[in-house]
KOLSE-371233 format. One record per residue (C-alpha): x negated, y negated, z negated; residue in three letters. Coordinates in steps of 0.5 Angstrom, whole numbers, plus 500, padded with zeros to 3 digits. Each point is the difference from the previous one (the first is absolute). Example, Ala and Ser with C-alpha at 12.3 -4.5 7.8 and 13.67 -1.06 7.14 Angstrom:
475509484Ala;498493502Ser;
//
This chain:
747488508Met;505495497Asn;496494502Gln;499503507Leu;507500501Glu;501493497Ala;495498506Arg;504503505Arg;507497498Ile;496493500Arg;498501507Arg;507502502Arg;504494503Arg;506504498His;500502493Leu;505505498Pro;506498496Glu;499505494Ser;495505498Ile;500506496Glu;494503496Lys;499505495Pro;494499495Tyr;496505496Trp;498495495His;502493497Asn;494497501Asp;500501508Ala;507498499Phe;498493497Ala;495499505Arg;504502506Asp;506496498Ser;495493499Ala;498502507Arg;507500503Leu;502494496Glu;495496504Ala;503502506Leu;507498498Gly;503507497Tyr;503501493Ser;502506497Val;508502501Glu;500506496Ser;495504496Glu;501507498Ala;496504495Asp;500508499Asn;496505497Asp;493501503Ala;501508500Tyr;506504503Val;501507498Ser;503506503Ala;501507498Thr;500506505Tyr;503507499Pro;496506499Ala;497503506Asn;504507502Thr;496506501Gly;500503493Gly;493497498Gly;499498493Phe;498493498Gly;504494499Gln;507500501Leu;500493502Thr;495494501Arg;500493500Thr;497495504Val;498493499Ser;498495505Arg;498493499Arg;504495504Val;500492501Pro;503497494Ser;502493502Ile;505499506His;500493502Val;504496506Thr;498493502Tyr;504495504Arg;498494504Arg;502494496Arg;505496504Ala;496494501Ala;495504503Asp;504504505Ala;501494505Ser;493500501Thr;
//
């Protein structure tokens, strides 16, 4: 999908000043970063976080037996990157 987005950006006459993208894996970030660098973008900021987010919910009320609380974990993108167009390329 990232390759398709890079082609769309290349066809535009007016490239966006900045692009914010989440990534699930380091290899996808590396490939996409190389594609966007060829289009005149550089990494402005990069944030890494845990790949899983957990939340604990209270027990259901209703007098039933079972777990008192439950914890739910979800996988989320672990890398968040902001790309900024380089100043020399911004004028074209």
